[in-house]
C-alpha positions, -999 to +999 in steps of 0.1 A: +001+004+002+011+035-009+007+061+013+001+101+002+011+131+021-009+159+035+003+187+012+013+166-017-018+154-036+001+151-071+030+129-055+032+089-042+054+078-012+058+035-016+079+022+014+092-017+003+114-039+021+137-072+024+132-102+045+155-090+067+140-072+096+101-065+082+096-058+112+114-029+116+103-018+079+060-020+095+071+002+127+082+027+103+058+029+081+036+030+108+052+055+119+044+067+080+006+066+082+015+044+054+015+005+053+046-012+032+044-025-005+035-065-009+068-078-025+074-110-039+103-129-023+124-162-021+160-181-029+163-202-059+183-233-051+216-226-063+207-192-033+204-167-065+178-140-050+145-131-069+126-094-060+094-085-080+066-059-060+028-065-061+020-028-070+022-003-098+052+016-084+053+039-112+060+076-111+066+069-069+090+079-043+101+048-030+120+044-001+136+005+005+145-002+039+167-030+050+186-039+074+224-047+075+228-076+095+238-112+098+241-127+064+248-093+054+259-099+019+224-117+006+206-082+026+227-063+009+223-080-023+189-081-022+183-043-016+202-041-045+185-063-063+144-038-051+168-011-059+171-025-093+130-034-098+124-001-090+145+010-111+129-003-140+092-003-131+098+037-135+101+051-103+101+085-099+131+084-077+146+059-047+163+061-023+179+032-002+171+028+038+197+016+060+200+020+094+235+006+093+251+005+061+274-026+058+309-026+056+312+011+068+341+003+090+365+000+061+369+036+044+402+041+042+427+020+035+453+012+066+474-014+048+492-013+008+464-039-012+435-034+008+402-021-008+381+015-001+346-007+003+328+016+020+335+036-009+321-002-030+289+001-014+275+038-024+290+029-060+270-001-060+233+017-052+246+044-072+251+013-103+217-003-094+201+031-098+199+048-058+193+081-066+195+089-030+211+071+004+199+073+042+211+061+067+221+060+103+254+079+123+281+059+096+313+045+108+328+079+098+306+110+088+331+122+058+321+087+039+283+105+025+314+122-002+318+083-016+287+088-035+276+110-058+237+121-051+225+135-011+234+109+018+209+114+046+225+112+078+200+109+103+221+107+143+202+079+168+217+109+194+177+124+202+165+096+207+193+087+228+194+113+251+155+116+256+165+081+275+198+086+293+181+117+304+151+097+321+175+071+332+212+083+346+217+098+377+233+135+361+245+146+393+280+130+388+279+118+353+312+120+334+308+115+294+332+084+282+346+087+245+353+056+238+385+063+218+405+098+201+377+092+169+346+095+185+362+126+215+333+149+187+307+131+192+314+128+229+318+162+236+282+165+216+269+143+243+281+159+270+267+198+257+234+183+254+236+166+286+236+205+304+279+210+303+293+178+315+326+164+324+344+152+289+362+121+298+387+097+269+401+061+268+435+062+251+436+028+237+455+014+205+438-003+176+465-032+163+448-029+128+464-062+116+438-084+141+400-077+138+381-064+165+416-059+190+420-027+208+435-025+241+429+000+263+463+019+280+450+046+306+419+074+310+422+111+297+396+133+326+385+125+364+365+094+368+367+085+403+337+085+421+312+090+392+282+078+366+301+071+338+283+074+303+304+056+273+291+064+242+299+042+209+285+039+177+284+001+176+292-026+194+301-055+175+319-085+195+323-060+227+356-069+237+365-034+237+342-017+250+342-040+279+379-034+288+368+002+284+343-008+311+365-025+334+394+004+325+364+024+342+361+002+375+399+002+379+400+040+377+365+046+407+340+048+388+308+046+403+289+031+375+291+031+333+263+031+311+271+019+276+251+034+248+257+029+215+238+034+181+244+001+165+243-032+184+259-060+163+266-081+191+285-108+173+301-138+189+314-136+224+296-104+224+268-110+247+291-132+272+309-101+274+285-077+281+262-102+303+300-106+324+316-071+316+293-053+347+279-020+332+249-005+350+233-003+318+236-010+280+215+010+253+210+000+222+190+013+187+173-015+165+190-004+135+198-044+133+177-069+151+186-075+192+164-112+189+150-119+225+179-145+230+209-119+227+189-095+252+206-093+284+180-079+321+205-046+317+202-044+281+173-020+268+167-012+228+151+016+214+130+013+185+151+034+151+123+036+132+098+074+144+136+082+134+136+067+098+100+087+096+108+115+100+136+115+073+122+099+052+085+123+056+115+160+057+127+138+023+091+128+008+079+167+017+117+182+005+121+191+038+147+195+061+172+162+075+191+185+100+160+197+123+166+162+133+191+165+150+172+189+179+153+160+185+120+140+164+088+162+150+063+166+178+032+136+162+058+112+162+081+117+192+055+099+213+056+072+194+066+035+208+103+038+217+112+003+225+115-023+197 
């Protein structure tokens, strides 16, 4: 089902999704007052995929939502097929909505003879027929320059901030950057939480060993403080759990982990279970199944943020206004995933 939003009588919005995380797309469409376009999708015996939309999309502004989750290569390929199908069905515009953009960590060359896979991702979607990309909290914001077209770089900060204000004691809180690369974001968090003090963990990363980093010390005062560690993703959780231990060793009263992308690969859940964090706050940019959820884990829905971004693009509004918070008619939606 498509939707015609108020004030746009000559344009038609359609939202489609793949099979990676349909619940996320359904929640997003509900926030827009729409329904997903029915899609026929299946796999052939040799693993090839087939995609077809069951209603016309000619002249529509199409938004293709897909979570880049495990098996990540499968779902990226399915999204590329959906974009191609929309292009060949004469959609007016095609926006790829990837709440977590796969391969975004591979944004530069650390050693010779390496690919820059994040650039390749943008090139693939452009070649398939995408007019613009919408994503949430890229690993490096400058990756927007990899796409020859508009990139709507949403941030989960307003949603996460709203939750943290109501759940973390801020009177004696300190915002902690888990490494030097996240200092700018942590400064924004500290300012928006009323000018909280800032600290950061000095760590080094072995570029020859994936998901491995070593903490060397803390710059800033965390003793007897409620620490809020802000990161973009938690993958295997090794480095973030080491950060928690480093903060506790330095005398922190409590540690709250906040991250946009809860990938939770491999031993992540067991590590988080034993790390001693007061609370772990994530967004559902990728699905976080019940078997991976811990008693001290809170998963917030990214659907209202995606819906606000999609509506802003469709109505030719400003996406940057979402930095200050969600629109009043979308904000009260259910924030939990």
